[in-house]
C-alpha positions in Angstrom: 60.7 -19.1 -33.9 62.4 -22.4 -33.2 61.3 -25.8 -33.7 61.2 -26.3 -30.0 59.1 -23.5 -29.3 56.8 -24.7 -32.2 56.3 -28.1 -30.7 55.5 -26.5 -27.2 53.0 -24.2 -28.9 51.5 -27.5 -31.0 51.3 -29.3 -27.8 49.1 -26.2 -26.0 46.8 -26.0 -28.9 46.3 -29.9 -28.6 45.6 -29.9 -24.7 43.3 -26.8 -25.1 41.5 -28.5 -28.0 41.4 -31.9 -26.2 40.0 -29.9 -23.0 37.4 -28.5 -25.3 36.0 -31.9 -26.2 36.4 -33.4 -23.3 34.2 -30.6 -21.4 31.6 -31.0 -24.8 31.8 -34.8 -23.9 31.0 -34.4 -20.3 28.1 -31.9 -21.2 26.9 -34.6 -23.7 26.6 -37.1 -21.3 25.3 -34.9 -19.1 21.9 -34.0 -21.1 21.8 -37.7 -21.8 21.6 -38.8 -18.6 19.2 -36.0 -17.3 17.3 -35.5 -20.7 13.9 -35.0 -19.0 15.2 -33.0 -16.1 17.1 -30.3 -18.2 13.7 -30.1 -20.5 11.8 -30.0 -17.2 13.7 -26.9 -15.4 13.8 -25.0 -19.6 9.6 -25.7 -20.1 9.3 -24.2 -16.1 11.7 -21.2 -16.8 10.0 -20.5 -20.2 6.3 -20.6 -18.2 7.3 -18.6 -15.4 8.2 -16.0 -17.5 5.3 -16.4 -19.7 3.2 -16.4 -16.6 4.4 -13.3 -14.8 4.3 -11.4 -18.4 1.0 -11.6 -18.7 0.6 -11.3 -14.9 2.0 -7.5 -15.6 -0.3 -7.3 -18.7 -3.2 -7.6 -17.0 -2.7 -5.8 -14.0 -1.7 -2.6 -16.3 -5.0 -3.4 -17.8 -6.6 -3.2 -14.8 -5.1 -0.5 -13.4 -5.8 1.5 -16.6 -9.3 0.3 -16.4 -10.1 1.2 -13.0 -8.4 4.5 -13.6 -10.9 5.3 -16.1 -13.8 4.0 -14.2 -12.6 6.3 -11.0 -12.8 8.9 -13.6 -16.0 8.5 -15.0 -17.5 8.0 -10.9 -16.0 11.5 -10.0 -17.9 13.3 -13.1 -21.2 11.2 -12.6 -21.2 9.5 -8.8 -24.3 7.6 -10.2 -22.9 5.7 -12.8 -23.3 2.3 -12.0 -21.2 0.3 -14.8 -18.4 2.4 -13.9 -19.0 1.3 -10.2 -18.9 -2.2 -11.0 -16.3 -2.2 -13.1 -13.9 -0.1 -10.5 -15.3 -3.1 -8.3 -13.7 -5.6 -10.0 -10.7 -4.4 -10.9 -9.7 -2.4 -7.6 -11.5 -2.8 -4.7 -9.6 -0.4 -2.6 -10.4 2.5 -5.2 -14.0 1.2 -4.8 -14.3 1.8 -1.2 -12.8 5.2 -2.0 -15.1 6.3 -4.4 -17.9 4.5 -1.9 -16.4 7.2 0.5 -16.6 10.0 -1.7 -20.1 9.2 -2.7 -21.4 8.8 0.9 -19.6 12.3 2.1 -21.5 13.8 -0.6 -24.5 12.5 0.8 -23.4 13.3 4.4 -23.7 9.6 5.1 -21.2 7.4 7.2 -20.2 4.1 5.3 -18.0 1.3 6.2 -14.5 1.1 4.1 -10.8 -0.6 4.7 -9.2 1.5 3.8 -7.0 2.7 6.4 -6.6 6.1 6.3 -10.9 6.6 5.5 -11.8 4.1 7.7 -9.7 6.4 10.4 -11.7 9.7 8.9 -15.0 7.6 8.8 -14.7 6.7 12.6 -13.6 10.3 13.4 -16.5 11.9 11.9 -18.8 9.7 13.1 -17.3 10.1 16.6 -17.6 13.7 16.1 -21.3 13.2 14.5 -22.3 11.0 18.2 -19.9 13.5 20.5 -18.3 10.1 21.6 -15.7 10.8 23.8 -14.5 7.3 24.4 -14.2 6.7 20.3 -12.2 9.9 20.1 -9.7 8.5 23.4 -9.4 5.6 20.8 -8.5 7.1 17.5 -6.0 9.7 19.7 -4.7 6.5 21.1 -3.6 5.2 17.9 0.0 6.2 16.8 -0.8 6.3 12.9 -3.7 8.3 13.6 -3.0 11.8 11.2 -5.7 13.4 13.1 -4.6 12.7 16.7 -4.5 16.2 17.9 -8.0 17.6 16.6 -9.7 14.4 18.2 -7.9 15.3 21.4 -9.1 19.2 20.8 -12.6 17.7 20.0 -12.6 15.5 23.3 -12.2 18.2 25.1 -14.4 20.8 23.5 -17.1 17.6 24.2 -16.1 17.5 28.1 -16.4 21.4 27.9 -20.2 21.6 26.3 -20.3 19.0 29.0 -19.4 20.8 32.0 -16.5 18.0 32.1 -13.9 20.9 33.2 -11.3 19.2 34.8 -10.8 16.3 32.3 -11.1 18.9 29.6 -7.8 20.4 30.5 -6.7 16.9 31.5 -6.9 16.1 27.3 -6.2 19.7 26.1 -2.3 19.0 28.1 -2.0 16.1 26.0 -1.7 18.0 22.9 1.7 19.3 22.3 2.9 22.9 21.9 4.3 22.7 18.5 0.9 21.0 17.2 -1.0 22.8 14.3 -4.4 23.1 16.9 -2.0 24.6 19.6 -3.6 27.8 18.8 -6.9 26.5 19.3 -6.0 24.8 22.7 -5.0 28.0 24.1 -8.5 29.6 23.3 -10.1 26.9 24.4 -7.4 27.2 27.9 -8.7 30.7 28.3 -12.2 29.6 28.4 -11.1 27.1 30.8 -9.4 29.0 33.5 -12.9 30.6 34.3 -14.3 27.1 35.2 
């Protein structure tokens, strides 16, 4: 290496060290000027991470406790301590337990779990032979038993000797439906009416 190349190399090294020191001084000035803000942001970040971690731990614990309580209720529906534990840890699972208990006793119970709520309404409409409630349920786009509701509506209308309405209701059930075999049977009966 020549002397000139050595000098250029030394200059570049000094420039890079000078820039490093200059940036360090800028950071130090910023820290001194905004010390409270920097500490506040760091504390907030630590608290947020701690809070999220604590929430996840509590949530996991509640899920385990709720699953254990639900398992106890499935084995013994009269277990009041498990039912109370389930009510505090997972309210939806508590409502499912209430639904299952009421179903065993052939009762209807008011719940807010969407699918089970619709099943309860469906069971009540069938029990009451209420055509209006069945119509309302069958109009809901997310109701899983829509075709069964329509078929049961047609059966109730047939019992009431409203054959024209029953035939019109059966036309609402698609041919690709699982209920179609029952629809065909009821349509054969309605041919003579």
